[in-house]
C-alpha positions as CSV (number, residue, x, y, z in Angstrom):
1,M,6.1,8.4,14.7
2,L,3.0,6.4,14.0
3,R,0.8,9.5,14.7
4,T,2.8,11.6,12.3
5,I,2.6,8.9,9.6
6,G,-1.1,8.5,10.2
7,T,-1.6,12.3,9.8
8,R,0.3,12.2,6.5
9,V,-1.7,9.3,5.3
10,R,-5.1,11.0,6.2
11,E,-4.0,14.1,4.3
12,L,-3.4,12.1,1.1
13,V,-6.2,9.5,0.9
14,R,-9.7,10.0,-0.4
15,D,-12.7,10.0,1.9
16,A,-13.8,6.6,0.5
17,D,-10.4,5.0,1.3
18,V,-9.8,3.0,4.5
19,C,-6.5,2.6,6.2
20,C,-6.0,0.1,9.0
21,R,-3.2,-1.6,10.8
22,I,-3.1,-5.4,10.1
23,G,-0.2,-6.3,12.4
24,G,3.2,-5.1,13.5
25,E,4.4,-2.5,11.0
26,E,2.0,-3.6,8.3
27,F,-1.0,-1.6,7.2
28,A,-3.7,-2.0,4.6
29,L,-5.1,0.8,2.5
30,L,-8.3,-0.1,0.7
31,M,-8.9,2.2,-2.2
32,P,-12.3,1.4,-3.8
33,G,-12.6,1.8,-7.6
34,M,-8.9,2.4,-8.1
35,G,-6.9,0.3,-10.6
36,G,-3.3,-0.9,-10.2
37,Q,-1.7,2.0,-12.1
38,D,-3.7,4.7,-10.2
39,A,-2.9,2.9,-6.9
40,E,0.8,2.9,-7.8
41,V,0.7,6.6,-8.4
42,A,-1.1,7.2,-5.1
43,F,1.4,5.0,-3.4
44,Q,4.3,7.0,-4.8
45,R,2.7,10.2,-3.4
46,L,2.2,8.6,-0.1
47,S,5.7,7.3,0.0
48,A,7.2,10.7,-0.7
49,A,5.1,12.3,2.1
50,I,6.1,9.6,4.6
51,R,9.8,9.9,3.6
52,A,9.8,13.6,4.7
53,P,11.9,13.8,7.9
54,I,10.0,13.4,11.2
55,A,11.2,15.3,14.3
56,I,11.6,13.0,17.3
57,E,13.1,14.2,20.6
58,G,15.3,16.8,19.0
59,H,16.5,14.9,16.0
60,Y,15.0,13.8,12.7
61,E,14.2,10.3,11.4
62,V,13.4,9.3,7.9
63,V,11.0,6.5,7.4
64,T,10.5,4.6,4.1
65,I,7.7,2.3,3.1
66,S,7.3,-0.7,0.8
67,G,4.0,-1.6,-0.7
68,G,2.2,-4.5,-2.3
69,I,-0.8,-3.5,-4.5
70,A,-3.5,-6.0,-5.4
71,V,-6.6,-5.2,-7.4
72,L,-9.8,-7.2,-7.0
73,D,-11.2,-8.0,-10.4
74,R,-14.8,-6.8,-10.9
75,E,-15.7,-10.3,-12.2
76,G,-14.8,-12.0,-9.0
77,G,-12.1,-12.9,-6.7
78,S,-12.4,-12.9,-2.9
79,P,-11.1,-10.7,-0.1
80,D,-8.8,-13.6,0.9
81,E,-7.3,-13.7,-2.6
82,L,-6.9,-9.9,-2.5
83,M,-5.0,-10.0,0.8
84,R,-2.9,-13.0,-0.3
85,D,-1.9,-11.2,-3.5
86,A,-1.1,-7.9,-1.7
87,D,1.0,-9.8,0.8
88,R,3.0,-11.6,-1.9
89,A,3.5,-8.3,-3.7
90,L,4.6,-6.6,-0.4
91,Y,7.2,-9.3,0.2
92,A,8.4,-9.0,-3.4
93,A,8.9,-5.3,-2.8
94,K,10.8,-5.9,0.4
95,G,12.9,-8.6,-1.3
96,A,13.8,-6.2,-4.1
97,G,15.4,-3.7,-1.7
98,R,12.5,-2.1,0.2
99,D,11.3,1.5,-0.3
100,R,9.4,0.5,-3.4
101,V,6.0,-0.9,-4.5
102,V,5.1,-4.0,-6.5
103,V,1.7,-4.5,-8.2
104,A,0.3,-8.0,-8.2
105,P,-1.7,-9.4,-11.1
106,A,-5.5,-8.8,-10.8
107,A,-7.3,-11.3,-8.6
108,G,-10.3,-13.1,-10.0
109,P,-11.4,-15.7,-12.6
110,A,-9.5,-14.0,-15.4
111,R,-6.2,-14.6,-13.8
112,G,-3.9,-16.7,-15.9
113,A,-6.1,-16.3,-19.0
114,A,-4.2,-15.8,-22.2
């Protein structure tokens, strides 16, 4: 199943994007230069591709994904903040019923500014 999902991800991401497993069933997809709205559209395409049935030993399984999107502000923010924000957004998506995506507020010094 992981191989099939990996193949589907590779078919949809850009050459500059990096996908890696960060633990258990959690993965990170780094998409340089992409803002939250574009990342959300890319996630929806990826989710639809992954949701297509996967043949396993004579029967089909359907897998869904939840996502947390975080954007690193160009003015600052750290990789640790980015991961923390993405993780919080992921758990918000799972808590809202799974098979969905949540976009976190941008990380960096402008956060919380009015």
